[in-house]
N, C-alpha and C positions, 0 to 999 in steps of 0.2 A: 300568407299574404304576399301577393306580388307587388313590388314597388319598382316604378320607373325611376331609377336613381337621378338621371338628368333633370327629369320633370320636378321631382321633389326638391332638389337643391335649387332650381331655378325659380320655382313658383311657391315654395313653401310659405313664405310670408303673406301670400295673397289670401290665405284662408284664415287669417287672424281676425279677432273680434274688433271691428271698428265700432266707435271711434277711438278706442283706446290708443291706437297706433296711427301714425301718419305715414308719409311717404318713406321709401327706403333711405338708410342713413348716408352719411357723407364720406366714410372712410375709403380711401382711394383704392385699396387693393382688393376689395371684396366684391362679391356678386350676390345675387339674391337680395337679402336684407342690407347688403353692404354696396349697392350698385349705384349709389348716387353719383360717384365720380365719373360714371361712364354714361351719364344722361346725354342723349343726342343733342347737338348743339347746331342750331341754325341761326344764322345772323343776317338780318336784313338792314342794309345801310341807307334805306330811303329816309330822308329827312322829314320831320313832321312840321307842320305849320307853327306850332308853338313849342319849340325846343326847350328841353330843361336846361337850366343854367345852375352851375354850382355857385354857392354863396359868394365866392370871389368873382363870379362872373366870367371866369376863364378856367380852363381852355373851352373851345368849342366841341360840344358832343353832338353825335349823330344817333339816330334812333336804332335800336337793335332788338330783335326778338329771340328769346331763348326757348327751346323746345316747342317752338310754334305757338306758345300761349302766354309767355311772360314777357311784357314789353318793359324795356329799360333804355337807358342811354349809355353810349359807349365812347371811349376815346383812347388814344394811345398817347401817354405822357412821356416826355423825355426826361431822364434823371442822369446825374452823372454816373459813369460807369465806375469811377472811384470816388466815393463820397469825400475823400480828403483832398479831392481835385476838382472843386465845383465848376471850374471853367475848362475842364478838360473834355475828353471824349464822353458821348452820352450814348445810352441804350433806351429802348422803348419799353414802357410798362403798359399792359393792357388793363383797363379800368372799366368796370361796369357798374351802373347805379340804377337801383329800382326806387324811384322818388317815393317819398312818403305820401300817403293818401291825402292827408291833410296838409295844406300849404298856408303859411311857410312851414317848413320842417322845424321841429324842436331840436334837431341835430342829426347825427349819423351814427349807425352801427356798422363797424367794419368787421366782416366775416373772414376769418383766417382759415384755410384750408388744411387738412392733414397731409401727411406725407413722411418725409419730405418728398416733394415731387407732384402733389395734387395742385391742379389749377383751380383757383376760387371761382373764376367765372363760369367754369363747366358746372358748378353746382347752383347756379342762379335760380333754377326752377325749384329746387328743394329749399333754398334759402328763403325764397319767396313764401313758400308754404309754411316752414317751421317758424318763421319770424313775422307771421302776418299780423299778430297783434302789435309788435314792436314797430313794424312797418307803417302802421297807421299815422304815427307822428314823427318818425325818424326814416331818413333815407337809408337804405341798405346798400353798402358799398363793398364791392369785391375787387381785389387787386390780384392779379396773377403774379406770383413771386418772380423775381428775375431768373431768367434761364428756364422758365416753365410756362406751358400753355402759350398764350399770345404775347409774352414778355420776353421777346428776344431769345426764344427757345434754343437751348444747347443740348442735343440728343445724340448719343452714340448710336451707331448702326446696330441692328438686331442680329448680330453675328456671333454671339457668345451663348452657349447653352449651359444650364445648370449641371454640376457634377463634372464639368470638364477639368477642374483642378484649380488650385490656387495660381500656378504658373500660367495657365491659360487666361485667367482673369486678369492677372497683373499685366500681362502683354496686351490684352484687349484695352484695358485702361490707358496704358501708355500711349498706344496708338491712336485712341480716340482723342485724347486731350491734345495730342500733338497737332491735330487737324483743325483746331480752333483758333481764330484770332480774338481770343478773350483770355483774360487772366483767371483761372479757376479759383484763385485765392479770394476773389471778390464776390463768391456765390454762397456765402454763409448766413446763418441766421442774423447775426450782428448787422451785416450789410442790408439784408432784407428789411430789418427794423428801421434802418435809415431811409429806405426806399419808402416805407409806409409813412414815415413823418414828413417826407417830401411831397408825397401825394396829399396828405391832410393839409399841409400848408398851402399847396398849389389850388386845392379846391376851396380853401378858405373856411374850412370848418374849425370851430374852437375845440373845446374838450370832446372827445368822441368816445363811444362805448366800443367795447372789443368783445367778440365771441371767437374762442379759439378751440378747436377740437383736435385732440391727438397731437400731432406735431404742431398744429396751429396753436395750441395752448403753449407750446415751447416758445414759438414766436411771439405770442401775446405776452408772456412773461419777460422776454427780452426787451419788447417795446416798452412796456410799462415802466421797467427799471431804468431805461435810458430817457424816457420822455414823460415822466410822471405828471408833468403839468399839462400835457396834451390829452390825458386820459380822464374820463368821468367815472366809468365802471368797467369791470372785467368779468367775463364768464369764461371759466376754464372747464372743459368737458372731456373727460378721459385724459387727464394730465398727471404729470410727475414733476415733482420739484427739480430744479436744474442740478441739484447736487446729487441726484439719484442716477447711477449708472444703469439705465434700464435694461440693457442687454446682458450685463453681468448677472442680473437677477431675474431674467426672464424665464428661465426653467422652473425656478421656485414660484414664480407668480402663475405660470401655466398650470403647474401641478395643483395649486390652491383653487384655481378657477375650475378646473375639471372635477375635483373633489365637491365644490359647491353644487355643480350640476348633478353629479352622481347622488349626492345627498337628496336633491329635489326629487330625482328619479325614485330613490328608496322610500320617500315619504309618500308617493303615489302607489297604492297596492298593485294596479296593473302593470305598471312599469317595474316595480320591485320583483314581481313574479317573472316577468319576461327577461329581465336583465339582471341577475343576481351576482354576476361575475365579471362586470365590464372592465374593471381595473385590472383584474388578472389576465383576462383575454387580451387586454392591450399589451401587457408585458410578454405574453406569448407571441404576439404578432411582431413586436420589436426584436425578438430573438431569432426570428426565421430569416432565411436568406431572401434576396430581392425576388420579386414577382413580376411577371410580364402579363399584362392584363389587356385583352382585346376589347375595345369599345368601338361603336360605330364610327367615331371620328378618328380612330387609329389605335395603335398600340401604346400603352403607358407603362412605364417602368416604375415599380414601387420598391425603393429600398427602405430599410428600417427607418432611416431619418425622414425620408419622404412621408412615410405614414405618421411620424411624430408631428411634423410640421403641418400635416393636413388636419389632424385633430386639434392642433392648437389653433389653426385658422377657423375651424368649424366652431370652436369655443368662444370666439370673438362676438357672436351674437347668440341671444337666447333662441332665435329660430333655428339656427344651424346647429346649436349644441343639442337641440332636442333630437337630432338625428344621430349623434355619436353612438348611443348604446346599440342601436340597431346596426349601424355600419360595422362597428367593431365585431359584434356578435356574427354578422354574416361573413366577415372576412375570417374570423377564427374558425368558422366551418367551411372555408375554402372559396367563399364567393367575395371577391375584392371588387366588384363592380361599383358599389357605392363609394368606397374610399378612392378608387382610381378616378371616377367621375369628378369627386370634389378636388382631387389633386390636379386634374386637367384644367378645371376652373380657376384654381389658385395660380396657375401659370405653367404647369407642367414642366418641361425641360427648358423653356425660354425664360429669359429675364423679363420681369414685370416692366411695363413702359416707364414707370417712374425710376426704376433702377437702371435705366439707360440714360438718365439725365445727369448732367454735370453737377448741378445743386445737390442732388442725392449724395454723390460720393464727396463732394466738398464738405458738406455737413457732417456726414457719418465719420469721415476720416480726420476731422479737425476738432470736433467739440467734445468737451469733457463728458457731457451726459451720454454721449454714444460711443465711449471707449469699449473696446473688446479686449478684455484682460482675461488670460486663460485661468489663472489662479482662482480669482473670485468666482468665475463662471463655474469651475469644478466644485468649489465649496458650496455655493448657493444651489447647485443642481443635484446634490445627492439626494437619491430616492425619486427624482422627478422623471416622468416618462420623456421629457424633453432634454434630459441631461446630455446625452451623446450628440444630439442634433445641435444643441446650443454651443457645446464645445467645438464641434466642427466648424460651426459659423464663426466663432471667435478666432479660430486659427485662419480660417479663409480671409476674413476681413483684416486681420493684422498684416497678413503678407500683401494682400491686394492694395491696401492703403499706402503702401510704400511708393506706389506709382502716382499717388495724389498729392500735389503740393499742399502743405498745411495752410488752411485758409485764415483770413482775418477774423478773429474772435475775440470779443470782449467778455470779461467776467459777468456771470449772471447771478452772483451772490454778493450780499452786502447788507446795507441797513434794511429795515423793514420797510415794506412798500405801503405808503399811507394812502392807499386807493381802495375803494369798496370792491370786493372780489367774491363771487359766487363760485365755489368749487363743486363740480358734479362728478361722481364716481360710480361705476357700475359694480354691484356686489359680486359679480362673477367675471370681472374684467381680467383677462390673462396677460394684458400688455401694461396697463396703467392703473392698477387697483388702488384703493384708498391707502393700502400700506406704502405706496410711493409718495404719499402726500404727508407722511409722519412728520410732525413739526410744523405744520402749515400756520398754526396760530402766531408763531414767532415771525414768519415771513409776512403773513397777511393779517395783521391785528385787527383789520377792519372787514374780515372775511367770514364766510359761512360755508360750511361742508354740508352737502346733501348726498347721501348714499342711496342708490335705487337698487333694493334687493333683487338679485336674479339677472339684472341687466348685464350686458356684455360691455364691449368697448365703445363708449359713446351712448349718451342718453338723450339727445335732442329729439329723436323720433317719437318719444313719448309725449302725449298731450298734456300730461301733468307737468312735465318738465318745461314744455313750451310756455305753460301759464306762469310758472315760477320765474322763468327768465323775463318775460314781459312785465311782471310785477317788479321784479328786482330792477330792471332798467327804468321803468316808469318812475319809481321812487328813489333812484339814485343810490340804492343800498339794500342791505338785507333787513333792515327795520320791518317788523310786522310780517315777515315771510313765514308762511306756514306749509312746511314741506310734508304734511301727513299724507297727501295723496300719492307720494312717491313709494309709500310702503305697500301700496295696493295696486301696482301696475299689473296689467295682465300678461302673462307668461304662456307660451304656446305648450300644449301637451307634447309628451314624448311620442315619436313614432313607434308604434307597436307592431311587430311583424310575427 
């Protein structure tokens, strides 16, 4: 079987059975099924005859169109650069609102983007689709986090390449941060939560509903802990509790997710016959020296750690995970085209756009959940295909973070949160699996956990999950929620070569 690897990776999800799935998901770093963050954005500032107004009546919004087909209302709001100095210097936050279909609106759902570094307004098209049922009665509000997207963006130049070493990255960050007339200590999750509260207050909403995916779930937890009186319900999709150091355990979680996918392959006779030795073949690839692979777009260098990260990235969605056995087998037999194509889409030798943003580094270098500790990384990674790659990352970040001033961070642990919370986890999530939510009942006594078997990082694209969220928000809690449909979501078949 001849496979066009670029085409498979880019369009794999288009051949899924509808209507079981919706549009591509929201995670910023992915393509294919994870391409939502890269949705094209066209904003028209022509005012309409009947402008939408926030419950407070201010500020003045102008009409905007996203993706050429979703109409909303946009504004740039001024907030204090330093929340502790409300009368000092200000910065601008980009806010987009898709008004509820029924007026007056019953309230608002704030959509919090993943990352750190994803711009919420860039996902307006997908938010409008995923939350269509919620949007009948509630405004859908998207706020670009400070330093990101249209909110006083702080971006370093694209002058650093992966693999250049910790010294080069440290120097790159020092030079970048020195060029900004801004305090990098004020671009953390804690400060972003204060920004959301300022936006809520300015727009005049009472208690709001929150949806946070991936890093957005981290921001949602920070917000509800600081401002519980401002929150009606919370949906955490692809989340970890804030006391879990996700990078220290990332290799173990990646191994677990891969084994779930390979077990699914083994349960399908055709896949089992085609790929009986995927895990062993992956070990062989990781023991080989680097390879240079010629693609139509240029030459790609694949080091063992590059291969490991590429497999981890592919495992973040069920669609791309279905390609892993084929890609590994082909590489084991000498054809690295599929893995090289995936690596190039992951970012290749360049830093991802979010990784060039000041908030990305301020958050990862300051917050306890993002600690990069060598000892725990080694212990948790034993036996994992990602062990060496995760260890190299820990060493890289620990040194690079010396160039980044420690940001303003408030503790995210304490008394139980007395707000209704719906926790959603993918059964094959390599980043934030259900294991990272262990003890959630103590933290969220009014919560409900729903695990979607076989799903990867983030579950909002499943129609079943969209219905569960709509019901949860409509009823203001998990009472009467029946998650049975989550056990029967459609998963793509494995590519057989």
